[in-house]
N, CA, C, O and the ligand as a Tripos MOL2 file, in Angstrom:
@<TRIPOS>MOLECULE
protein
  249   247    63     0     0
PROTEIN
NO_CHARGES

@<TRIPOS>ATOM
      1 N          12.3390   10.6290    1.6980 N.3       1 MET1
      2 CA         10.9000   10.4910    1.4910 C.3       1 MET1
      3 C          10.2880    9.3430    2.4330 C.2       1 MET1
      4 O          10.8910    8.2750    2.5320 O.2       1 MET1
      5 N           9.2140    9.5430    3.0510 N.am      2 THR2
      6 CA          8.6220    8.5710    3.8840 C.3       2 THR2
      7 C           8.0760    7.4180    3.1250 C.2       2 THR2
      8 O           7.8070    7.5980    1.9370 O.2       2 THR2
      9 N           7.8790    6.2490    3.6670 N.am      3 LEU3
     10 CA          7.2500    5.1180    2.9640 C.3       3 LEU3
     11 C           5.8340    5.5220    2.5230 C.2       3 LEU3
     12 O           5.3800    5.1690    1.4350 O.2       3 LEU3
     13 N           5.1750    6.2460    3.3700 N.am      4 LYS4
     14 CA          3.7970    6.6220    3.0270 C.3       4 LYS4
     15 C           3.7290    7.4920    1.7190 C.2       4 LYS4
     16 O           2.8630    7.3210    0.8610 O.2       4 LYS4
     17 N           4.7070    8.4270    1.6450 N.am      5 ALA5
     18 CA          4.7960    9.2590    0.4690 C.3       5 ALA5
     19 C           5.1330    8.4600   -0.7320 C.2       5 ALA5
     20 O           4.6070    8.7400   -1.8090 O.2       5 ALA5
     21 N           6.0200    7.4290   -0.6130 N.am      6 ARG6
     22 CA          6.4290    6.5440   -1.7340 C.3       6 ARG6
     23 C           5.1180    5.8440   -2.2070 C.2       6 ARG6
     24 O           4.7800    5.7880   -3.3900 O.2       6 ARG6
     25 N           4.4400    5.3360   -1.2050 N.am      7 ALA7
     26 CA          3.2040    4.4950   -1.5090 C.3       7 ALA7
     27 C           2.1330    5.3260   -2.2740 C.2       7 ALA7
     28 O           1.4070    4.8280   -3.1340 O.2       7 ALA7
     29 N           2.0920    6.6690   -1.8830 N.am      8 ARG8
     30 CA          1.1800    7.4820   -2.5970 C.3       8 ARG8
     31 C           1.6340    7.6480   -3.9740 C.2       8 ARG8
     32 O           0.8220    7.5200   -4.8900 O.2       8 ARG8
     33 N           2.9210    7.9340   -4.2140 N.am      9 GLU9
     34 CA          3.3460    8.0230   -5.6010 C.3       9 GLU9
     35 C           3.0410    6.7240   -6.4540 C.2       9 GLU9
     36 O           2.5860    6.7930   -7.5960 O.2       9 GLU9
     37 N           3.3050    5.6340   -5.8610 N.am     10 LYS10
     38 CA          3.1520    4.3380   -6.4900 C.3      10 LYS10
     39 C           1.6910    4.1880   -6.9430 C.2      10 LYS10
     40 O           1.4410    3.7510   -8.0670 O.2      10 LYS10
     41 N           0.7840    4.5220   -6.1380 N.am     11 VAL11
     42 CA         -0.7030    4.3470   -6.4460 C.3      11 VAL11
     43 C          -1.0870    5.3740   -7.4710 C.2      11 VAL11
     44 O          -1.8850    5.1180   -8.3720 O.2      11 VAL11
     45 N          -0.4810    6.5880   -7.3130 N.am     12 GLU12
     46 CA         -0.8720    7.6420   -8.3460 C.3      12 GLU12
     47 C          -0.2520    7.2460   -9.7810 C.2      12 GLU12
     48 O          -0.8500    7.4820  -10.8310 O.2      12 GLU12
     49 N           0.8880    6.6790   -9.7230 N.am     13 ARG13
     50 CA          1.4820    6.2680  -10.9300 C.3      13 ARG13
     51 C           0.7580    5.1480  -11.6170 C.2      13 ARG13
     52 O           0.8700    4.9730  -12.8310 O.2      13 ARG13
     53 N           0.0080    4.3810  -10.8400 N.am     14 ALA14
     54 CA         -0.8230    3.3350  -11.3120 C.3      14 ALA14
     55 C          -2.1480    3.8020  -11.8500 C.2      14 ALA14
     56 O          -2.9260    3.0450  -12.4310 O.2      14 ALA14
     57 N          -2.3870    5.1560  -11.6200 N.am     15 GLY15
     58 CA         -3.4940    5.7960  -12.1520 C.3      15 GLY15
     59 C          -4.8630    5.6810  -11.2490 C.2      15 GLY15
     60 O          -5.9990    5.9560  -11.6350 O.2      15 GLY15
     61 N          -4.4950    5.2330  -10.0210 N.am     16 ILE16
     62 CA         -5.5700    5.1280   -9.0510 C.3      16 ILE16
     63 C          -5.7190    6.4210   -8.2060 C.2      16 ILE16
     64 O          -4.7740    6.9210   -7.5970 O.2      16 ILE16
     65 N          -6.9810    6.9260   -8.2140 N.am     17 SER17
     66 CA         -7.1060    8.2090   -7.5210 C.3      17 SER17
     67 C          -8.0590    8.0220   -6.3000 C.2      17 SER17
     68 O          -8.0460    8.8480   -5.3880 O.2      17 SER17
     69 N          -8.9110    6.9070   -6.2810 N.am     18 ASN18
     70 CA         -9.7090    6.7490   -5.0750 C.3      18 ASN18
     71 C          -9.1430    5.9860   -4.0210 C.2      18 ASN18
     72 O          -9.5690    4.8460   -3.8340 O.2      18 ASN18
     73 N          -8.2010    6.4750   -3.2740 N.am     19 TYR19
     74 CA         -7.5480    5.8680   -2.2130 C.3      19 TYR19
     75 C          -7.4350    6.7900   -1.0510 C.2      19 TYR19
     76 O          -7.5290    8.0080   -1.2000 O.2      19 TYR19
     77 N          -7.2360    6.2300    0.1000 N.am     20 SER20
     78 CA         -7.1070    7.0160    1.2670 C.3      20 SER20
     79 C          -6.1020    6.4310    2.1870 C.2      20 SER20
     80 O          -5.6450    5.3120    1.9550 O.2      20 SER20
     81 N          -5.7240    7.1380    3.2400 N.am     21 PHE21
     82 CA         -4.7720    6.5840    4.2420 C.3      21 PHE21
     83 C          -5.4650    6.6390    5.5770 C.2      21 PHE21
     84 O          -6.0180    7.6390    6.0330 O.2      21 PHE21
     85 N          -5.3790    5.4580    6.1590 N.am     22 ASP22
     86 CA         -5.8750    5.3750    7.6280 C.3      22 ASP22
     87 C          -4.6100    5.1030    8.4270 C.2      22 ASP22
     88 O          -4.0590    4.0020    8.4240 O.2      22 ASP22
     89 N          -4.1780    6.1510    9.1090 N.am     23 GLN23
     90 CA         -2.9200    6.2470    9.7630 C.3      23 GLN23
     91 C          -1.8160    5.8040    8.6920 C.2      23 GLN23
     92 O          -1.5550    6.5270    7.7310 O.2      23 GLN23
     93 N          -1.2250    4.6610    8.8940 N.am     24 ASP24
     94 CA         -0.0790    4.2980    7.9140 C.3      24 ASP24
     95 C          -0.5970    3.1580    6.9780 C.2      24 ASP24
     96 O           0.1880    2.5000    6.2940 O.2      24 ASP24
     97 N          -1.8660    2.9600    6.9730 N.am     25 VAL25
     98 CA         -2.4700    1.9220    6.0670 C.3      25 VAL25
     99 C          -3.1270    2.5380    4.9080 C.2      25 VAL25
    100 O          -3.9030    3.4880    5.0090 O.2      25 VAL25
    101 N          -2.7850    1.9550    3.7640 N.am     26 LEU26
    102 CA         -3.4040    2.4750    2.5070 C.3      26 LEU26
    103 C          -4.6660    1.7140    2.2830 C.2      26 LEU26
    104 O          -4.6910    0.4840    2.3260 O.2      26 LEU26
    105 N          -5.7690    2.4890    2.0330 N.am     27 VAL27
    106 CA         -7.1420    1.8400    1.7320 C.3      27 VAL27
    107 C          -7.3980    2.1390    0.3520 C.2      27 VAL27
    108 O          -7.4020    3.3130   -0.0160 O.2      27 VAL27
    109 N          -7.6380    1.0790   -0.5490 N.am     28 MET28
    110 CA         -8.1290    1.2520   -1.8730 C.3      28 MET28
    111 C          -9.2890    0.2820   -2.0810 C.2      28 MET28
    112 O          -9.2260   -0.9070   -1.7680 O.2      28 MET28
    113 N         -10.3310    0.8610   -2.6220 N.am     29 CYS29
    114 CA        -11.5710   -0.0040   -2.8460 C.3      29 CYS29
    115 C         -11.9500   -0.8660   -1.6760 C.2      29 CYS29
    116 O         -12.3460   -2.0220   -1.8240 O.2      29 CYS29
    117 N         -11.8170   -0.2610   -0.4740 N.am     30 GLY30
    118 CA        -12.1970   -0.9520    0.6920 C.3      30 GLY30
    119 C         -11.3470   -2.0000    1.1930 C.2      30 GLY30
    120 O         -11.6790   -2.7030    2.1470 O.2      30 GLY30
    121 N         -10.1000   -2.1400    0.4860 N.am     31 VAL31
    122 CA         -9.1060   -3.1600    0.9640 C.3      31 VAL31
    123 C          -7.9830   -2.3310    1.4700 C.2      31 VAL31
    124 O          -7.5350   -1.3320    0.9070 O.2      31 VAL31
    125 N          -7.5370   -2.8890    2.6840 N.am     32 ARG32
    126 CA         -6.4620   -2.2150    3.3960 C.3      32 ARG32
    127 C          -5.0680   -2.8550    3.0940 C.2      32 ARG32
    128 O          -4.9250   -4.0770    3.0780 O.2      32 ARG32
    129 N          -4.1490   -2.0660    2.8800 N.am     33 TYR33
    130 CA         -2.8090   -2.5150    2.4540 C.3      33 TYR33
    131 C          -1.7780   -1.8690    3.4020 C.2      33 TYR33
    132 O          -1.7090   -0.6490    3.5510 O.2      33 TYR33
    133 N          -0.9700   -2.7640    4.0420 N.am     34 THR34
    134 CA          0.1200   -2.3830    4.8160 C.3      34 THR34
    135 C           1.2180   -1.9320    3.9650 C.2      34 THR34
    136 O           1.5300   -2.5390    2.9410 O.2      34 THR34
    137 N           1.8460   -0.8080    4.3980 N.am     35 ILE35
    138 CA          2.9400   -0.2900    3.5670 C.3      35 ILE35
    139 C           4.1820   -0.7970    4.1300 C.2      35 ILE35
    140 O           4.4130   -0.5900    5.3210 O.2      35 ILE35
    141 N           5.0080   -1.4390    3.4030 N.am     36 ALA36
    142 CA          6.3370   -1.9970    3.9660 C.3      36 ALA36
    143 C           7.4070   -1.5980    2.9800 C.2      36 ALA36
    144 O           7.1640   -1.4790    1.7790 O.2      36 ALA36
    145 N           8.5870   -1.3940    3.5070 N.am     37 ALA37
    146 CA          9.7230   -1.2380    2.7960 C.3      37 ALA37
    147 C          10.1410   -2.4130    1.9250 C.2      37 ALA37
    148 O          10.0740   -3.5450    2.4040 O.2      37 ALA37
    149 N          10.5490   -2.2340    0.7300 N.am     38 CYS38
    150 CA         10.9880   -3.3200   -0.1350 C.3      38 CYS38
    151 C          12.4280   -3.1120   -0.4160 C.2      38 CYS38
    152 O          12.8660   -2.0340   -0.8160 O.2      38 CYS38
    153 N          13.2260   -4.2570   -0.1800 N.am     39 ASP39
    154 CA         14.6040   -4.2530   -0.4330 C.3      39 ASP39
    155 C          15.0960   -5.3520   -1.3410 C.2      39 ASP39
    156 O          16.1500   -5.9590   -1.1500 O.2      39 ASP39
    157 N          14.1820   -5.5910   -2.4410 N.am     40 CYS40
    158 CA         14.4900   -6.7090   -3.4010 C.3      40 CYS40
    159 C          15.6970   -6.2990   -4.2560 C.2      40 CYS40
    160 O          16.4050   -7.1580   -4.7820 O.2      40 CYS40
    161 N          15.9170   -5.0540   -4.3860 N.am     41 GLY41
    162 CA         17.1530   -4.5750   -5.1330 C.3      41 GLY41
    163 C          16.8810   -4.6200   -6.5810 C.2      41 GLY41
    164 O          17.8640   -4.4630   -7.3050 O.2      41 GLY41
    165 N          15.6730   -4.8130   -7.1720 N.am     42 GLU42
    166 CA         15.4380   -4.6890   -8.5550 C.3      42 GLU42
    167 C          15.6480   -3.2610   -8.9400 C.2      42 GLU42
    168 O          15.3470   -2.3380   -8.1820 O.2      42 GLU42
    169 N          16.2140   -3.0720  -10.2370 N.am     43 PRO43
    170 CA         16.4400   -1.6460  -10.6020 C.3      43 PRO43
    171 C          15.2240   -0.8410  -10.6780 C.2      43 PRO43
    172 O          15.2650    0.3310  -10.3050 O.2      43 PRO43
    173 N          14.1160   -1.3720  -11.1380 N.am     44 GLU44
    174 CA         12.9500   -0.5640  -11.3320 C.3      44 GLU44
    175 C          12.1430   -0.5440   -9.9530 C.2      44 GLU44
    176 O          11.0660    0.0480   -9.8880 O.2      44 GLU44
    177 N          12.6560   -1.1600   -8.9260 N.am     45 CYS45
    178 CA         11.8560   -1.1490   -7.7500 C.3      45 CYS45
    179 C          11.7580    0.2910   -7.0680 C.2      45 CYS45
    180 O          12.7500    1.0170   -6.9990 O.2      45 CYS45
    181 N          10.6490    0.6250   -6.6230 N.am     46 ASP46
    182 CA         10.4670    1.8360   -5.8990 C.3      46 ASP46
    183 C          10.5760    1.8720   -4.5000 C.2      46 ASP46
    184 O          10.2950    2.8950   -3.8760 O.2      46 ASP46
    185 N          10.9930    0.7540   -3.9060 N.am     47 GLY47
    186 CA         11.2600    0.6790   -2.5120 C.3      47 GLY47
    187 C          10.2100    0.4890   -1.6150 C.2      47 GLY47
    188 O          10.4150    0.5210   -0.4010 O.2      47 GLY47
    189 N           9.0140    0.2780   -2.1310 N.am     48 VAL48
    190 CA          7.7140    0.2180   -1.3710 C.3      48 VAL48
    191 C           6.9360   -0.9280   -1.7670 C.2      48 VAL48
    192 O           6.8160   -1.1640   -2.9690 O.2      48 VAL48
    193 N           6.3700   -1.7020   -0.8690 N.am     49 ARG49
    194 CA          5.5940   -2.8330   -1.0410 C.3      49 ARG49
    195 C           4.2860   -2.6770   -0.4170 C.2      49 ARG49
    196 O           4.2150   -2.1670    0.7020 O.2      49 ARG49
    197 N           3.2110   -3.0810   -1.0580 N.am     50 LEU50
    198 CA          1.8560   -2.9530   -0.4120 C.3      50 LEU50
    199 C           1.4730   -4.4530   -0.1780 C.2      50 LEU50
    200 O           1.5130   -5.3280   -1.0430 O.2      50 LEU50
    201 N           1.0870   -4.6170    1.1590 N.am     51 GLU51
    202 CA          0.7510   -6.0300    1.5740 C.3      51 GLU51
    203 C          -0.6990   -6.0130    2.0750 C.2      51 GLU51
    204 O          -1.0470   -5.2780    3.0000 O.2      51 GLU51
    205 N          -1.5050   -6.8160    1.4590 N.am     52 LYS52
    206 CA         -2.8310   -6.8720    1.7440 C.3      52 LYS52
    207 C          -3.0150   -7.2450    3.1550 C.2      52 LYS52
    208 O          -2.3850   -8.1980    3.6130 O.2      52 LYS52
    209 N          -3.8400   -6.5550    3.8840 N.am     53 ASP53
    210 CA         -3.9800   -6.7770    5.3460 C.3      53 ASP53
    211 C          -4.8460   -7.9460    5.5760 C.2      53 ASP53
    212 O          -6.0620   -7.8060    5.7010 O.2      53 ASP53
    213 N          -4.2230   -9.1780    5.6400 N.am     54 ALA54
    214 CA         -4.9180  -10.3610    5.6810 C.3      54 ALA54
    215 C          -5.8180  -10.6000    7.0170 C.2      54 ALA54
    216 O          -6.8250  -11.3080    7.0070 O.2      54 ALA54
    217 N          -5.3280   -9.9230    8.1660 N.am     55 ALA55
    218 CA         -5.8990  -10.0460    9.3440 C.3      55 ALA55
    219 C          -7.3340   -9.3570    9.3040 C.2      55 ALA55
    220 O          -8.3230   -9.8080    9.8830 O.2      55 ALA55
    221 N          -7.3000   -8.1890    8.5290 N.am     56 VAL56
    222 CA         -8.6490   -7.4400    8.3850 C.3      56 VAL56
    223 C          -9.5910   -8.2620    7.4930 C.2      56 VAL56
    224 O         -10.7720   -8.4290    7.7970 O.2      56 VAL56
    225 N          -9.0230   -8.7840    6.3580 N.am     57 ALA57
    226 CA         -9.7150   -9.5310    5.4530 C.3      57 ALA57
    227 C         -10.4670  -10.7490    5.9520 C.2      57 ALA57
    228 O         -11.6040  -11.0560    5.5950 O.2      57 ALA57
    229 N          -9.6810  -11.4370    6.8510 N.am     58 SER58
    230 CA        -10.3710  -12.6380    7.4150 C.3      58 SER58
    231 C         -11.4090  -12.1840    8.4770 C.2      58 SER58
    232 O         -12.4430  -12.8210    8.6800 O.2      58 SER58
    233 N         -11.0990  -11.1220    9.1030 N.am     59 ARG59
    234 CA        -12.1440  -10.7020   10.0620 C.3      59 ARG59
    235 C         -13.4760  -10.3020    9.3650 C.2      59 ARG59
    236 O         -14.5600  -10.4530    9.9280 O.2      59 ARG59
    237 N         -13.3550   -9.8260    8.2140 N.am     60 MET60
    238 CA        -14.5400   -9.3350    7.5130 C.3      60 MET60
    239 C         -15.3550  -10.5840    7.0890 C.2      60 MET60
    240 O         -16.5810  -10.5230    6.9980 O.2      60 MET60
    241 N         -14.6600  -11.7150    6.8320 N.am     61 LEU61
    242 CA        -15.3590  -12.9170    6.3850 C.3      61 LEU61
    243 C         -16.0720  -13.5930    7.4400 C.2      61 LEU61
    244 O         -16.8620  -14.4930    7.1540 O.2      61 LEU61
    245 N         -15.8640  -13.2420    8.6370 N.am     62 GLN62
    246 CA        -16.5660  -13.9300    9.7640 C.3      62 GLN62
    247 C         -17.9540  -13.4210   10.0490 C.2      62 GLN62
    248 O         -18.6200  -13.9180   10.9570 O.2      62 GLN62
    249 ZN         11.4080   -4.1910   -4.4700 Zn       63 ZN63
@<TRIPOS>BOND
     1     1     2 1
     2     2     3 1
     3     3     4 2
     4     3     5 am
     5     5     6 1
     6     6     7 1
     7     7     8 2
     8     7     9 am
     9     9    10 1
    10    10    11 1
    11    11    12 2
    12    11    13 am
    13    13    14 1
    14    14    15 1
    15    15    16 2
    16    15    17 am
    17    17    18 1
    18    18    19 1
    19    19    20 2
    20    19    21 am
    21    21    22 1
    22    22    23 1
    23    23    24 2
    24    23    25 am
    25    25    26 1
    26    26    27 1
    27    27    28 2
    28    27    29 am
    29    29    30 1
    30    30    31 1
    31    31    32 2
    32    31    33 am
    33    33    34 1
    34    34    35 1
    35    35    36 2
    36    35    37 am
    37    37    38 1
    38    38    39 1
    39    39    40 2
    40    39    41 am
    41    41    42 1
    42    42    43 1
    43    43    44 2
    44    43    45 am
    45    45    46 1
    46    46    47 1
    47    47    48 2
    48    47    49 am
    49    49    50 1
    50    50    51 1
    51    51    52 2
    52    51    53 am
    53    53    54 1
    54    54    55 1
    55    55    56 2
    56    55    57 am
    57    57    58 1
    58    58    59 1
    59    59    60 2
    60    59    61 am
    61    61    62 1
    62    62    63 1
    63    63    64 2
    64    63    65 am
    65    65    66 1
    66    66    67 1
    67    67    68 2
    68    67    69 am
    69    69    70 1
    70    70    71 1
    71    71    72 2
    72    71    73 am
    73    73    74 1
    74    74    75 1
    75    75    76 2
    76    75    77 am
    77    77    78 1
    78    78    79 1
    79    79    80 2
    80    79    81 am
    81    81    82 1
    82    82    83 1
    83    83    84 2
    84    83    85 am
    85    85    86 1
    86    86    87 1
    87    87    88 2
    88    87    89 am
    89    89    90 1
    90    90    91 1
    91    91    92 2
    92    91    93 am
    93    93    94 1
    94    94    95 1
    95    95    96 2
    96    95    97 am
    97    97    98 1
    98    98    99 1
    99    99   100 2
   100    99   101 am
   101   101   102 1
   102   102   103 1
   103   103   104 2
   104   103   105 am
   105   105   106 1
   106   106   107 1
   107   107   108 2
   108   107   109 am
   109   109   110 1
   110   110   111 1
   111   111   112 2
   112   111   113 am
   113   113   114 1
   114   114   115 1
   115   115   116 2
   116   115   117 am
   117   117   118 1
   118   118   119 1
   119   119   120 2
   120   119   121 am
   121   121   122 1
   122   122   123 1
   123   123   124 2
   124   123   125 am
   125   125   126 1
   126   126   127 1
   127   127   128 2
   128   127   129 am
   129   129   130 1
   130   130   131 1
   131   131   132 2
   132   131   133 am
   133   133   134 1
   134   134   135 1
   135   135   136 2
   136   135   137 am
   137   137   138 1
   138   138   139 1
   139   139   140 2
   140   139   141 am
   141   141   142 1
   142   142   143 1
   143   143   144 2
   144   143   145 am
   145   145   146 1
   146   146   147 1
   147   147   148 2
   148   147   149 am
   149   149   150 1
   150   150   151 1
   151   151   152 2
   152   151   153 am
   153   153   154 1
   154   154   155 1
   155   155   156 2
   156   155   157 am
   157   157   158 1
   158   158   159 1
   159   159   160 2
   160   159   161 am
   161   161   162 1
   162   162   163 1
   163   163   164 2
   164   163   165 am
   165   165   166 1
   166   166   167 1
   167   167   168 2
   168   167   169 am
   169   169   170 1
   170   170   171 1
   171   171   172 2
   172   171   173 am
   173   173   174 1
   174   174   175 1
   175   175   176 2
   176   175   177 am
   177   177   178 1
   178   178   179 1
   179   179   180 2
   180   179   181 am
   181   181   182 1
   182   182   183 1
   183   183   184 2
   184   183   185 am
   185   185   186 1
   186   186   187 1
   187   187   188 2
   188   187   189 am
   189   189   190 1
   190   190   191 1
   191   191   192 2
   192   191   193 am
   193   193   194 1
   194   194   195 1
   195   195   196 2
   196   195   197 am
   197   197   198 1
   198   198   199 1
   199   199   200 2
   200   199   201 am
   201   201   202 1
   202   202   203 1
   203   203   204 2
   204   203   205 am
   205   205   206 1
   206   206   207 1
   207   207   208 2
   208   207   209 am
   209   209   210 1
   210   210   211 1
   211   211   212 2
   212   211   213 am
   213   213   214 1
   214   214   215 1
   215   215   216 2
   216   215   217 am
   217   217   218 1
   218   218   219 1
   219   219   220 2
   220   219   221 am
   221   221   222 1
   222   222   223 1
   223   223   224 2
   224   223   225 am
   225   225   226 1
   226   226   227 1
   227   227   228 2
   228   227   229 am
   229   229   230 1
   230   230   231 1
   231   231   232 2
   232   231   233 am
   233   233   234 1
   234   234   235 1
   235   235   236 2
   236   235   237 am
   237   237   238 1
   238   238   239 1
   239   239   240 2
   240   239   241 am
   241   241   242 1
   242   242   243 1
   243   243   244 2
   244   243   245 am
   245   245   246 1
   246   246   247 1
   247   247   248 2
@<TRIPOS>SUBSTRUCTURE
     1 MET1         2 RESIDUE 1 A MET
     2 THR2         6 RESIDUE 1 A THR
     3 LEU3        10 RESIDUE 1 A LEU
     4 LYS4        14 RESIDUE 1 A LYS
     5 ALA5        18 RESIDUE 1 A ALA
     6 ARG6        22 RESIDUE 1 A ARG
     7 ALA7        26 RESIDUE 1 A ALA
     8 ARG8        30 RESIDUE 1 A ARG
     9 GLU9        34 RESIDUE 1 A GLU
    10 LYS10       38 RESIDUE 1 A LYS
    11 VAL11       42 RESIDUE 1 A VAL
    12 GLU12       46 RESIDUE 1 A GLU
    13 ARG13       50 RESIDUE 1 A ARG
    14 ALA14       54 RESIDUE 1 A ALA
    15 GLY15       58 RESIDUE 1 A GLY
    16 ILE16       62 RESIDUE 1 A ILE
    17 SER17       66 RESIDUE 1 A SER
    18 ASN18       70 RESIDUE 1 A ASN
    19 TYR19       74 RESIDUE 1 A TYR
    20 SER20       78 RESIDUE 1 A SER
    21 PHE21       82 RESIDUE 1 A PHE
    22 ASP22       86 RESIDUE 1 A ASP
    23 GLN23       90 RESIDUE 1 A GLN
    24 ASP24       94 RESIDUE 1 A ASP
    25 VAL25       98 RESIDUE 1 A VAL
    26 LEU26      102 RESIDUE 1 A LEU
    27 VAL27      106 RESIDUE 1 A VAL
    28 MET28      110 RESIDUE 1 A MET
    29 CYS29      114 RESIDUE 1 A CYS
    30 GLY30      118 RESIDUE 1 A GLY
    31 VAL31      122 RESIDUE 1 A VAL
    32 ARG32      126 RESIDUE 1 A ARG
    33 TYR33      130 RESIDUE 1 A TYR
    34 THR34      134 RESIDUE 1 A THR
    35 ILE35      138 RESIDUE 1 A ILE
    36 ALA36      142 RESIDUE 1 A ALA
    37 ALA37      146 RESIDUE 1 A ALA
    38 CYS38      150 RESIDUE 1 A CYS
    39 ASP39      154 RESIDUE 1 A ASP
    40 CYS40      158 RESIDUE 1 A CYS
    41 GLY41      162 RESIDUE 1 A GLY
    42 GLU42      166 RESIDUE 1 A GLU
    43 PRO43      170 RESIDUE 1 A PRO
    44 GLU44      174 RESIDUE 1 A GLU
    45 CYS45      178 RESIDUE 1 A CYS
    46 ASP46      182 RESIDUE 1 A ASP
    47 GLY47      186 RESIDUE 1 A GLY
    48 VAL48      190 RESIDUE 1 A VAL
    49 ARG49      194 RESIDUE 1 A ARG
    50 LEU50      198 RESIDUE 1 A LEU
    51 GLU51      202 RESIDUE 1 A GLU
    52 LYS52      206 RESIDUE 1 A LYS
    53 ASP53      210 RESIDUE 1 A ASP
    54 ALA54      214 RESIDUE 1 A ALA
    55 ALA55      218 RESIDUE 1 A ALA
    56 VAL56      222 RESIDUE 1 A VAL
    57 ALA57      226 RESIDUE 1 A ALA
    58 SER58      230 RESIDUE 1 A SER
    59 ARG59      234 RESIDUE 1 A ARG
    60 MET60      238 RESIDUE 1 A MET
    61 LEU61      242 RESIDUE 1 A LEU
    62 GLN62      246 RESIDUE 1 A GLN
    63 ZN63       249 GROUP 0 **** ****
C-alpha cells in the first residue's frame, strides 16, 4: 500500500471526510500536511505520519 493510501485510511478512520490531496500533500481544512513514513515501531502505529507543512503556514502569515 502506498503512503498516500495509508494516509487516506488514517484520515477516514478519524471520521474526517472533507480532505483532499494535492499531489502527495494531504489538505484538511485548508492546512497542508506532508505525508511521511513512520517507523516508531508502536504496535498500534499505522506506519504513516502527517506533518504540518510549516513552510506553507509561515508563508501564509506574511
Ligand atoms: Zn509510528
